[in-house]
N, CA, C, O and the ligand as a Tripos MOL2 file, in Angstrom:
@<TRIPOS>MOLECULE
protein
  273   271    69     0     0
PROTEIN
NO_CHARGES

@<TRIPOS>ATOM
      1 N          -5.9310   10.2130   -4.8880 N.3       1 MET1
      2 CA         -5.0220    9.6060   -3.9170 C.3       1 MET1
      3 C          -4.6800    8.1880   -4.3720 C.2       1 MET1
      4 O          -5.5710    7.3870   -4.6560 O.2       1 MET1
      5 N          -3.4080    7.8920   -4.4380 N.am      2 THR2
      6 CA         -2.9650    6.5780   -4.8770 C.3       2 THR2
      7 C          -2.6300    5.7180   -3.6710 C.2       2 THR2
      8 O          -1.8160    6.1090   -2.8340 O.2       2 THR2
      9 N          -3.2460    4.5590   -3.5780 N.am      3 ILE3
     10 CA         -2.9100    3.6240   -2.5180 C.3       3 ILE3
     11 C          -2.4290    2.3270   -3.1650 C.2       3 ILE3
     12 O          -3.1470    1.6870   -3.9330 O.2       3 ILE3
     13 N          -1.2020    1.9650   -2.8350 N.am      4 LEU4
     14 CA         -0.6210    0.7660   -3.4090 C.3       4 LEU4
     15 C          -0.5930   -0.3340   -2.3780 C.2       4 LEU4
     16 O          -0.6490   -0.0680   -1.1770 O.2       4 LEU4
     17 N          -0.5060   -1.5620   -2.8320 N.am      5 ASN5
     18 CA         -0.2750   -2.6010   -1.8580 C.3       5 ASN5
     19 C           1.2230   -2.7160   -1.5760 C.2       5 ASN5
     20 O           2.0500   -2.0770   -2.2270 O.2       5 ASN5
     21 N           1.5390   -3.5350   -0.6030 N.am      6 LYS6
     22 CA          2.8800   -3.5540   -0.0300 C.3       6 LYS6
     23 C           3.9730   -3.7620   -1.0690 C.2       6 LYS6
     24 O           5.0770   -3.2420   -0.9020 O.2       6 LYS6
     25 N           3.7010   -4.5030   -2.1300 N.am      7 TYR7
     26 CA          4.7560   -4.8860   -3.0510 C.3       7 TYR7
     27 C           4.7130   -4.1350   -4.3770 C.2       7 TYR7
     28 O           5.4430   -4.4730   -5.3090 O.2       7 TYR7
     29 N           3.8640   -3.1230   -4.4620 N.am      8 SER8
     30 CA          3.7580   -2.4040   -5.7240 C.3       8 SER8
     31 C           4.9400   -1.4650   -5.9390 C.2       8 SER8
     32 O           5.5950   -1.0360   -4.9900 O.2       8 SER8
     33 N           5.1940   -1.1610   -7.1880 N.am      9 LEU9
     34 CA          6.2330   -0.2120   -7.5500 C.3       9 LEU9
     35 C           5.6450    1.1860   -7.5750 C.2       9 LEU9
     36 O           4.4300    1.3710   -7.5060 O.2       9 LEU9
     37 N           6.5360    2.1700   -7.6760 N.am     10 CYS10
     38 CA          6.0840    3.5580   -7.7580 C.3      10 CYS10
     39 C           5.1220    3.7380   -8.9310 C.2      10 CYS10
     40 O           5.4220    3.2960  -10.0400 O.2      10 CYS10
     41 N           3.9920    4.3690   -8.7110 N.am     11 PRO11
     42 CA          3.0140    4.5490   -9.7950 C.3      11 PRO11
     43 C           3.5070    5.5070  -10.8670 C.2      11 PRO11
     44 O           2.9760    5.5250  -11.9780 O.2      11 PRO11
     45 N           4.4990    6.2860  -10.5480 N.am     12 ASN12
     46 CA          4.9780    7.2950  -11.4940 C.3      12 ASN12
     47 C           6.1500    6.8060  -12.3320 C.2      12 ASN12
     48 O           6.1870    7.0310  -13.5420 O.2      12 ASN12
     49 N           7.1040    6.1410  -11.6970 N.am     13 CYS13
     50 CA          8.3230    5.7590  -12.4200 C.3      13 CYS13
     51 C           8.6580    4.2810  -12.2790 C.2      13 CYS13
     52 O           9.6570    3.8180  -12.8290 O.2      13 CYS13
     53 N           7.8370    3.5380  -11.5500 N.am     14 ALA14
     54 CA          8.0300    2.0950  -11.3750 C.3      14 ALA14
     55 C           9.2980    1.7480  -10.5980 C.2      14 ALA14
     56 O           9.7940    0.6250  -10.6800 O.2      14 ALA14
     57 N           9.8070    2.6950   -9.8630 N.am     15 SER15
     58 CA         10.9430    2.3990   -8.9960 C.3      15 SER15
     59 C          10.4690    1.6110   -7.7820 C.2      15 SER15
     60 O           9.3210    1.7280   -7.3540 O.2      15 SER15
     61 N          11.3710    0.8120   -7.2410 N.am     16 HIS16
     62 CA         11.0050    0.0720   -6.0350 C.3      16 HIS16
     63 C          11.7530    0.5910   -4.8070 C.2      16 HIS16
     64 O          11.7400   -0.0460   -3.7540 O.2      16 HIS16
     65 N          12.3920    1.7280   -4.9430 N.am     17 THR17
     66 CA         13.0450    2.3290   -3.7860 C.3      17 THR17
     67 C          12.1980    3.4870   -3.2870 C.2      17 THR17
     68 O          11.8680    4.4070   -4.0350 O.2      17 THR17
     69 N          11.8570    3.4220   -2.0180 N.am     18 TYR18
     70 CA         10.9990    4.4440   -1.4490 C.3      18 TYR18
     71 C          11.2730    4.4880    0.0400 C.2      18 TYR18
     72 O          11.8690    3.5690    0.6010 O.2      18 TYR18
     73 N          10.8420    5.5380    0.6610 N.am     19 HIS19
     74 CA         10.9800    5.6410    2.1030 C.3      19 HIS19
     75 C           9.6810    6.1450    2.6970 C.2      19 HIS19
     76 O           8.9070    6.8470    2.0470 O.2      19 HIS19
     77 N           9.4650    5.7750    3.9270 N.am     20 ARG20
     78 CA          8.2840    6.2300    4.6350 C.3      20 ARG20
     79 C           8.4430    7.7260    4.8730 C.2      20 ARG20
     80 O           9.5320    8.1900    5.2110 O.2      20 ARG20
     81 N           7.3860    8.4650    4.7020 N.am     21 THR21
     82 CA          7.4520    9.8960    4.9350 C.3      21 THR21
     83 C           6.5360   10.2640    6.0940 C.2      21 THR21
     84 O           5.7570    9.4420    6.5770 O.2      21 THR21
     85 N           6.6430   11.4880    6.5190 N.am     22 ARG22
     86 CA          5.9280   11.9410    7.6970 C.3      22 ARG22
     87 C           4.4290   12.0210    7.4370 C.2      22 ARG22
     88 O           3.9910   12.5140    6.3970 O.2      22 ARG22
     89 N           3.6570   11.5310    8.3900 N.am     23 ARG23
     90 CA          2.2100   11.6690    8.2710 C.3      23 ARG23
     91 C           1.8220   13.0870    8.6270 C.2      23 ARG23
     92 O           2.3360   13.6520    9.5930 O.2      23 ARG23
     93 N           0.9220   13.6640    7.8580 N.am     24 LYS24
     94 CA          0.4440   14.9930    8.2340 C.3      24 LYS24
     95 C          -1.0770   15.0220    8.1880 C.2      24 LYS24
     96 O          -1.7050   14.5550    7.2380 O.2      24 LYS24
     97 N          -1.6340   15.5770    9.2290 N.am     25 GLY25
     98 CA         -3.0780   15.7360    9.2480 C.3      25 GLY25
     99 C          -3.8020   14.5590    9.8520 C.2      25 GLY25
    100 O          -3.2590   13.4600    9.9700 O.2      25 GLY25
    101 N          -5.0150   14.8050   10.2250 N.am     26 LEU26
    102 CA         -5.8360   13.8060   10.8950 C.3      26 LEU26
    103 C          -6.1390   12.6330    9.9750 C.2      26 LEU26
    104 O          -6.1130   11.4820   10.4100 O.2      26 LEU26
    105 N          -6.4250   12.9120    8.7130 N.am     27 LEU27
    106 CA         -6.7890   11.8470    7.7780 C.3      27 LEU27
    107 C          -5.6700   10.7990    7.6930 C.2      27 LEU27
    108 O          -5.9270    9.5950    7.7230 O.2      27 LEU27
    109 N          -4.4490   11.2730    7.5890 N.am     28 GLU28
    110 CA         -3.3430   10.3310    7.4360 C.3      28 GLU28
    111 C          -3.0780    9.5790    8.7310 C.2      28 GLU28
    112 O          -2.6110    8.4410    8.6980 O.2      28 GLU28
    113 N          -3.3680   10.1950    9.8650 N.am     29 ARG29
    114 CA         -3.2300    9.4730   11.1270 C.3      29 ARG29
    115 C          -4.2850    8.3730   11.2170 C.2      29 ARG29
    116 O          -4.0140    7.2800   11.7130 O.2      29 ARG29
    117 N          -5.4760    8.6700   10.7380 N.am     30 ILE30
    118 CA         -6.5410    7.6630   10.7380 C.3      30 ILE30
    119 C          -6.1930    6.5290    9.7730 C.2      30 ILE30
    120 O          -6.3280    5.3510   10.1040 O.2      30 ILE30
    121 N          -5.7460    6.9030    8.5870 N.am     31 LEU31
    122 CA         -5.3440    5.8760    7.6220 C.3      31 LEU31
    123 C          -4.2750    4.9720    8.2170 C.2      31 LEU31
    124 O          -4.3080    3.7550    8.0370 O.2      31 LEU31
    125 N          -3.3290    5.5750    8.9250 N.am     32 HIS32
    126 CA         -2.2180    4.8230    9.4950 C.3      32 HIS32
    127 C          -2.6870    3.8470   10.5660 C.2      32 HIS32
    128 O          -2.3040    2.6780   10.5670 O.2      32 HIS32
    129 N          -3.5200    4.3410   11.4760 N.am     33 SER33
    130 CA         -3.8420    3.5260   12.6370 C.3      33 SER33
    131 C          -5.0370    2.6130   12.4100 C.2      33 SER33
    132 O          -5.1420    1.5650   13.0480 O.2      33 SER33
    133 N          -5.9290    2.9900   11.5220 N.am     34 VAL34
    134 CA         -7.1320    2.1860   11.3210 C.3      34 VAL34
    135 C          -7.0020    1.2900   10.0970 C.2      34 VAL34
    136 O          -7.4110    0.1290   10.1260 O.2      34 VAL34
    137 N          -6.4370    1.8240    9.0310 N.am     35 PHE35
    138 CA         -6.3980    1.0740    7.7720 C.3      35 PHE35
    139 C          -5.0020    0.5540    7.4270 C.2      35 PHE35
    140 O          -4.8170   -0.0670    6.3800 O.2      35 PHE35
    141 N          -4.0150    0.8030    8.3020 N.am     36 PHE36
    142 CA         -2.6380    0.3480    8.0620 C.3      36 PHE36
    143 C          -2.0900    0.8660    6.7320 C.2      36 PHE36
    144 O          -1.3990    0.1540    6.0030 O.2      36 PHE36
    145 N          -2.4170    2.1160    6.4430 N.am     37 ILE37
    146 CA         -1.9310    2.7470    5.2230 C.3      37 ILE37
    147 C          -1.0350    3.9140    5.6280 C.2      37 ILE37
    148 O          -1.4350    4.7580    6.4300 O.2      37 ILE37
    149 N           0.1710    3.9600    5.0760 N.am     38 SER38
    150 CA          1.1090    5.0090    5.4300 C.3      38 SER38
    151 C           1.5790    5.7520    4.1880 C.2      38 SER38
    152 O           1.6480    5.1740    3.1040 O.2      38 SER38
    153 N           1.9040    7.0350    4.3450 N.am     39 PRO39
    154 CA          2.4360    7.7860    3.2140 C.3      39 PRO39
    155 C           3.9050    7.4490    2.9620 C.2      39 PRO39
    156 O           4.6900    7.3150    3.9000 O.2      39 PRO39
    157 N           4.2600    7.3170    1.7090 N.am     40 TYR40
    158 CA          5.6350    7.0450    1.3100 C.3      40 TYR40
    159 C           6.0290    8.0310    0.2310 C.2      40 TYR40
    160 O           5.1830    8.6660   -0.3990 O.2      40 TYR40
    161 N           7.3460    8.1480    0.0280 N.am     41 ARG41
    162 CA          7.8300    8.9880   -1.0600 C.3      41 ARG41
    163 C           8.8640    8.1990   -1.8590 C.2      41 ARG41
    164 O           9.7390    7.5420   -1.2960 O.2      41 ARG41
    165 N           8.7440    8.2800   -3.1720 N.am     42 CYS42
    166 CA          9.6620    7.5780   -4.0500 C.3      42 CYS42
    167 C          11.0480    8.2070   -3.9830 C.2      42 CYS42
    168 O          11.1810    9.4300   -4.0160 O.2      42 CYS42
    169 N          12.0750    7.3740   -3.8890 N.am     43 ASN43
    170 CA         13.4440    7.8960   -3.8610 C.3      43 ASN43
    171 C          13.8880    8.4290   -5.2130 C.2      43 ASN43
    172 O          14.7900    9.2640   -5.2900 O.2      43 ASN43
    173 N          13.2690    7.9590   -6.2610 N.am     44 THR44
    174 CA         13.7280    8.2890   -7.6030 C.3      44 THR44
    175 C          13.0560    9.5380   -8.1520 C.2      44 THR44
    176 O          13.7280   10.4450   -8.6430 O.2      44 THR44
    177 N          11.7390    9.5880   -8.0700 N.am     45 CYS45
    178 CA         11.0320   10.6960   -8.7190 C.3      45 CYS45
    179 C          10.3290   11.6080   -7.7250 C.2      45 CYS45
    180 O           9.7170   12.6000   -8.1190 O.2      45 CYS45
    181 N          10.4110   11.2780   -6.4290 N.am     46 ASP46
    182 CA          9.8500   12.1260   -5.3940 C.3      46 ASP46
    183 C           8.3290   12.1260   -5.3630 C.2      46 ASP46
    184 O           7.7210   12.9820   -4.7210 O.2      46 ASP46
    185 N           7.7140   11.1780   -6.0470 N.am     47 GLU47
    186 CA          6.2610   11.0580   -6.0200 C.3      47 GLU47
    187 C           5.8250   10.6280   -4.6210 C.2      47 GLU47
    188 O           6.4520    9.7670   -4.0040 O.2      47 GLU47
    189 N           4.7460   11.2330   -4.1250 N.am     48 ARG48
    190 CA          4.2300   10.8400   -2.8280 C.3      48 ARG48
    191 C           2.9870    9.9980   -3.0330 C.2      48 ARG48
    192 O           2.1160   10.3520   -3.8270 O.2      48 ARG48
    193 N           2.9030    8.9010   -2.3300 N.am     49 TYR49
    194 CA          1.7440    8.0290   -2.4590 C.3      49 TYR49
    195 C           1.5490    7.2540   -1.1780 C.2      49 TYR49
    196 O           2.3770    7.3210   -0.2700 O.2      49 TYR49
    197 N           0.4710    6.5300   -1.1040 N.am     50 PHE50
    198 CA          0.1530    5.7580    0.0880 C.3      50 PHE50
    199 C           0.3340    4.2800   -0.2050 C.2      50 PHE50
    200 O           0.1990    3.8200   -1.3390 O.2      50 PHE50
    201 N           0.6470    3.5510    0.8670 N.am     51 ARG51
    202 CA          0.9600    2.1470    0.6980 C.3      51 ARG51
    203 C           0.4470    1.3790    1.9160 C.2      51 ARG51
    204 O           0.5880    1.8300    3.0530 O.2      51 ARG51
    205 N          -0.1350    0.2440    1.6680 N.am     52 PHE52
    206 CA         -0.5100   -0.6210    2.7850 C.3      52 PHE52
    207 C           0.7440   -1.1270    3.4780 C.2      52 PHE52
    208 O           1.7140   -1.5130    2.8250 O.2      52 PHE52
    209 N           0.7190   -1.1240    4.8070 N.am     53 ARG53
    210 CA          1.8670   -1.6340    5.5420 C.3      53 ARG53
    211 C           1.8300   -3.1500    5.6700 C.2      53 ARG53
    212 O           2.8530   -3.7840    5.9290 O.2      53 ARG53
    213 N           0.6600   -3.7210    5.4890 N.am     54 LEU54
    214 CA          0.5240   -5.1500    5.6430 C.3      54 LEU54
    215 C           0.4950   -5.8160    4.2840 C.2      54 LEU54
    216 O          -0.0020   -5.2360    3.3180 O.2      54 LEU54
    217 N           1.0210   -7.0250    4.1990 N.am     55 PRO55
    218 CA          0.9430   -7.7360    2.9260 C.3      55 PRO55
    219 C          -0.5070   -7.9920    2.5600 C.2      55 PRO55
    220 O          -1.3400   -8.2980    3.4130 O.2      55 PRO55
    221 N          -0.7830   -7.8600    1.2880 N.am     56 VAL56
    222 CA         -2.1350   -8.1100    0.8110 C.3      56 VAL56
    223 C          -2.1760   -9.5110    0.2280 C.2      56 VAL56
    224 O          -1.5250   -9.7970   -0.7770 O.2      56 VAL56
    225 N          -2.9240  -10.3550    0.8490 N.am     57 HIS57
    226 CA         -3.0060  -11.7190    0.3640 C.3      57 HIS57
    227 C          -3.9750  -11.7860   -0.8060 C.2      57 HIS57
    228 O          -5.0460  -11.1790   -0.7700 O.2      57 HIS57
    229 N          -3.6070  -12.5050   -1.8130 N.am     58 PRO58
    230 CA         -4.5750  -12.7260   -2.8890 C.3      58 PRO58
    231 C          -5.7840  -13.4710   -2.3390 C.2      58 PRO58
    232 O          -5.6560  -14.3300   -1.4670 O.2      58 PRO58
    233 N          -6.9180  -13.1410   -2.8430 N.am     59 ALA59
    234 CA         -8.1350  -13.7610   -2.3350 C.3      59 ALA59
    235 C          -8.0260  -15.2710   -2.4310 C.2      59 ALA59
    236 O          -7.7960  -15.8340   -3.5010 O.2      59 ALA59
    237 N          -8.1940  -15.8960   -1.3060 N.am     60 GLU60
    238 CA         -8.0910  -17.3490   -1.3180 C.3      60 GLU60
    239 C          -9.3470  -17.9560   -1.9190 C.2      60 GLU60
    240 O         -10.4740  -17.5560   -1.6290 O.2      60 GLU60
    241 N          -9.0960  -18.9360   -2.7670 N.am     61 LYS61
    242 CA        -10.2440  -19.5960   -3.3550 C.3      61 LYS61
    243 C         -10.8830  -20.5060   -2.3130 C.2      61 LYS61
    244 O         -10.1920  -21.2760   -1.6470 O.2      61 LYS61
    245 N         -12.1510  -20.4200   -2.1800 N.am     62 PRO62
    246 CA        -12.8040  -21.3500   -1.2470 C.3      62 PRO62
    247 C         -12.6830  -22.7570   -1.8080 C.2      62 PRO62
    248 O         -12.7320  -22.9560   -3.0220 O.2      62 PRO62
    249 N         -12.5280  -23.7220   -0.9290 N.am     63 PRO63
    250 CA        -12.4630  -25.1080   -1.4170 C.3      63 PRO63
    251 C         -13.7040  -25.4500   -2.2160 C.2      63 PRO63
    252 O         -14.8300  -25.1810   -1.7980 O.2      63 PRO63
    253 N         -13.4810  -26.0320   -3.3400 N.am     64 HIS64
    254 CA        -14.5880  -26.2420   -4.2670 C.3      64 HIS64
    255 C         -14.7750  -27.7230   -4.5110 C.2      64 HIS64
    256 O         -14.4500  -28.2530   -5.5740 O.2      64 HIS64
    257 N         -15.2880  -28.3500   -3.5320 N.am     65 HIS65
    258 CA        -15.4830  -29.7950   -3.6740 C.3      65 HIS65
    259 C         -16.8650  -30.0640   -4.2500 C.2      65 HIS65
    260 O         -17.8910  -29.6520   -3.7090 O.2      65 HIS65
    261 N         -16.8440  -30.7490   -5.3320 N.am     66 HIS66
    262 CA        -18.1260  -31.1510   -5.8920 C.3      66 HIS66
    263 C         -18.5080  -32.5030   -5.2980 C.2      66 HIS66
    264 O         -17.9920  -33.5460   -5.7000 O.2      66 HIS66
    265 N         -19.3950  -32.4610   -4.3650 N.am     67 ALA67
    266 CA        -19.8250  -33.7200   -3.7610 C.3      67 ALA67
    267 C         -20.5010  -34.5810   -4.8050 C.2      67 ALA67
    268 O         -21.3540  -34.1230   -5.5660 O.2      67 ALA67
    269 N         -20.1120  -35.8000   -4.8200 N.am     68 ALA68
    270 CA        -20.6580  -36.6990   -5.8470 C.3      68 ALA68
    271 C         -22.0420  -37.1740   -5.4530 C.2      68 ALA68
    272 O         -22.6650  -37.9390   -6.1900 O.2      68 ALA68
    273 ZN          8.9070    7.1590   -8.6130 Zn       69 ZN69
@<TRIPOS>BOND
     1     1     2 1
     2     2     3 1
     3     3     4 2
     4     3     5 am
     5     5     6 1
     6     6     7 1
     7     7     8 2
     8     7     9 am
     9     9    10 1
    10    10    11 1
    11    11    12 2
    12    11    13 am
    13    13    14 1
    14    14    15 1
    15    15    16 2
    16    15    17 am
    17    17    18 1
    18    18    19 1
    19    19    20 2
    20    19    21 am
    21    21    22 1
    22    22    23 1
    23    23    24 2
    24    23    25 am
    25    25    26 1
    26    26    27 1
    27    27    28 2
    28    27    29 am
    29    29    30 1
    30    30    31 1
    31    31    32 2
    32    31    33 am
    33    33    34 1
    34    34    35 1
    35    35    36 2
    36    35    37 am
    37    37    38 1
    38    38    39 1
    39    39    40 2
    40    39    41 am
    41    41    42 1
    42    42    43 1
    43    43    44 2
    44    43    45 am
    45    45    46 1
    46    46    47 1
    47    47    48 2
    48    47    49 am
    49    49    50 1
    50    50    51 1
    51    51    52 2
    52    51    53 am
    53    53    54 1
    54    54    55 1
    55    55    56 2
    56    55    57 am
    57    57    58 1
    58    58    59 1
    59    59    60 2
    60    59    61 am
    61    61    62 1
    62    62    63 1
    63    63    64 2
    64    63    65 am
    65    65    66 1
    66    66    67 1
    67    67    68 2
    68    67    69 am
    69    69    70 1
    70    70    71 1
    71    71    72 2
    72    71    73 am
    73    73    74 1
    74    74    75 1
    75    75    76 2
    76    75    77 am
    77    77    78 1
    78    78    79 1
    79    79    80 2
    80    79    81 am
    81    81    82 1
    82    82    83 1
    83    83    84 2
    84    83    85 am
    85    85    86 1
    86    86    87 1
    87    87    88 2
    88    87    89 am
    89    89    90 1
    90    90    91 1
    91    91    92 2
    92    91    93 am
    93    93    94 1
    94    94    95 1
    95    95    96 2
    96    95    97 am
    97    97    98 1
    98    98    99 1
    99    99   100 2
   100    99   101 am
   101   101   102 1
   102   102   103 1
   103   103   104 2
   104   103   105 am
   105   105   106 1
   106   106   107 1
   107   107   108 2
   108   107   109 am
   109   109   110 1
   110   110   111 1
   111   111   112 2
   112   111   113 am
   113   113   114 1
   114   114   115 1
   115   115   116 2
   116   115   117 am
   117   117   118 1
   118   118   119 1
   119   119   120 2
   120   119   121 am
   121   121   122 1
   122   122   123 1
   123   123   124 2
   124   123   125 am
   125   125   126 1
   126   126   127 1
   127   127   128 2
   128   127   129 am
   129   129   130 1
   130   130   131 1
   131   131   132 2
   132   131   133 am
   133   133   134 1
   134   134   135 1
   135   135   136 2
   136   135   137 am
   137   137   138 1
   138   138   139 1
   139   139   140 2
   140   139   141 am
   141   141   142 1
   142   142   143 1
   143   143   144 2
   144   143   145 am
   145   145   146 1
   146   146   147 1
   147   147   148 2
   148   147   149 am
   149   149   150 1
   150   150   151 1
   151   151   152 2
   152   151   153 am
   153   153   154 1
   154   154   155 1
   155   155   156 2
   156   155   157 am
   157   157   158 1
   158   158   159 1
   159   159   160 2
   160   159   161 am
   161   161   162 1
   162   162   163 1
   163   163   164 2
   164   163   165 am
   165   165   166 1
   166   166   167 1
   167   167   168 2
   168   167   169 am
   169   169   170 1
   170   170   171 1
   171   171   172 2
   172   171   173 am
   173   173   174 1
   174   174   175 1
   175   175   176 2
   176   175   177 am
   177   177   178 1
   178   178   179 1
   179   179   180 2
   180   179   181 am
   181   181   182 1
   182   182   183 1
   183   183   184 2
   184   183   185 am
   185   185   186 1
   186   186   187 1
   187   187   188 2
   188   187   189 am
   189   189   190 1
   190   190   191 1
   191   191   192 2
   192   191   193 am
   193   193   194 1
   194   194   195 1
   195   195   196 2
   196   195   197 am
   197   197   198 1
   198   198   199 1
   199   199   200 2
   200   199   201 am
   201   201   202 1
   202   202   203 1
   203   203   204 2
   204   203   205 am
   205   205   206 1
   206   206   207 1
   207   207   208 2
   208   207   209 am
   209   209   210 1
   210   210   211 1
   211   211   212 2
   212   211   213 am
   213   213   214 1
   214   214   215 1
   215   215   216 2
   216   215   217 am
   217   217   218 1
   218   218   219 1
   219   219   220 2
   220   219   221 am
   221   221   222 1
   222   222   223 1
   223   223   224 2
   224   223   225 am
   225   225   226 1
   226   226   227 1
   227   227   228 2
   228   227   229 am
   229   229   230 1
   230   230   231 1
   231   231   232 2
   232   231   233 am
   233   233   234 1
   234   234   235 1
   235   235   236 2
   236   235   237 am
   237   237   238 1
   238   238   239 1
   239   239   240 2
   240   239   241 am
   241   241   242 1
   242   242   243 1
   243   243   244 2
   244   243   245 am
   245   245   246 1
   246   246   247 1
   247   247   248 2
   248   247   249 am
   249   249   250 1
   250   250   251 1
   251   251   252 2
   252   251   253 am
   253   253   254 1
   254   254   255 1
   255   255   256 2
   256   255   257 am
   257   257   258 1
   258   258   259 1
   259   259   260 2
   260   259   261 am
   261   261   262 1
   262   262   263 1
   263   263   264 2
   264   263   265 am
   265   265   266 1
   266   266   267 1
   267   267   268 2
   268   267   269 am
   269   269   270 1
   270   270   271 1
   271   271   272 2
@<TRIPOS>SUBSTRUCTURE
     1 MET1         2 RESIDUE 1 A MET
     2 THR2         6 RESIDUE 1 A THR
     3 ILE3        10 RESIDUE 1 A ILE
     4 LEU4        14 RESIDUE 1 A LEU
     5 ASN5        18 RESIDUE 1 A ASN
     6 LYS6        22 RESIDUE 1 A LYS
     7 TYR7        26 RESIDUE 1 A TYR
     8 SER8        30 RESIDUE 1 A SER
     9 LEU9        34 RESIDUE 1 A LEU
    10 CYS10       38 RESIDUE 1 A CYS
    11 PRO11       42 RESIDUE 1 A PRO
    12 ASN12       46 RESIDUE 1 A ASN
    13 CYS13       50 RESIDUE 1 A CYS
    14 ALA14       54 RESIDUE 1 A ALA
    15 SER15       58 RESIDUE 1 A SER
    16 HIS16       62 RESIDUE 1 A HIS
    17 THR17       66 RESIDUE 1 A THR
    18 TYR18       70 RESIDUE 1 A TYR
    19 HIS19       74 RESIDUE 1 A HIS
    20 ARG20       78 RESIDUE 1 A ARG
    21 THR21       82 RESIDUE 1 A THR
    22 ARG22       86 RESIDUE 1 A ARG
    23 ARG23       90 RESIDUE 1 A ARG
    24 LYS24       94 RESIDUE 1 A LYS
    25 GLY25       98 RESIDUE 1 A GLY
    26 LEU26      102 RESIDUE 1 A LEU
    27 LEU27      106 RESIDUE 1 A LEU
    28 GLU28      110 RESIDUE 1 A GLU
    29 ARG29      114 RESIDUE 1 A ARG
    30 ILE30      118 RESIDUE 1 A ILE
    31 LEU31      122 RESIDUE 1 A LEU
    32 HIS32      126 RESIDUE 1 A HIS
    33 SER33      130 RESIDUE 1 A SER
    34 VAL34      134 RESIDUE 1 A VAL
    35 PHE35      138 RESIDUE 1 A PHE
    36 PHE36      142 RESIDUE 1 A PHE
    37 ILE37      146 RESIDUE 1 A ILE
    38 SER38      150 RESIDUE 1 A SER
    39 PRO39      154 RESIDUE 1 A PRO
    40 TYR40      158 RESIDUE 1 A TYR
    41 ARG41      162 RESIDUE 1 A ARG
    42 CYS42      166 RESIDUE 1 A CYS
    43 ASN43      170 RESIDUE 1 A ASN
    44 THR44      174 RESIDUE 1 A THR
    45 CYS45      178 RESIDUE 1 A CYS
    46 ASP46      182 RESIDUE 1 A ASP
    47 GLU47      186 RESIDUE 1 A GLU
    48 ARG48      190 RESIDUE 1 A ARG
    49 TYR49      194 RESIDUE 1 A TYR
    50 PHE50      198 RESIDUE 1 A PHE
    51 ARG51      202 RESIDUE 1 A ARG
    52 PHE52      206 RESIDUE 1 A PHE
    53 ARG53      210 RESIDUE 1 A ARG
    54 LEU54      214 RESIDUE 1 A LEU
    55 PRO55      218 RESIDUE 1 A PRO
    56 VAL56      222 RESIDUE 1 A VAL
    57 HIS57      226 RESIDUE 1 A HIS
    58 PRO58      230 RESIDUE 1 A PRO
    59 ALA59      234 RESIDUE 1 A ALA
    60 GLU60      238 RESIDUE 1 A GLU
    61 LYS61      242 RESIDUE 1 A LYS
    62 PRO62      246 RESIDUE 1 A PRO
    63 PRO63      250 RESIDUE 1 A PRO
    64 HIS64      254 RESIDUE 1 A HIS
    65 HIS65      258 RESIDUE 1 A HIS
    66 HIS66      262 RESIDUE 1 A HIS
    67 ALA67      266 RESIDUE 1 A ALA
    68 ALA68      270 RESIDUE 1 A ALA
    69 ZN69       273 GROUP 0 **** ****
């Protein structure tokens, strides 16, 4: 199962055009409501994959103050 973050391209053809597709089954409903992951389908190659609906922030660096 491929799960991409919000801004990733299609894993198969690197297209950035895709549409949300219908969720099927309990697992995908759980992914949708608990993990904010939805199934999408590529407009170009018809590959189906999962994508986070929320932006994924890069891990913030903790402030690194070296106290003198
Ligand atoms: Zn594709």
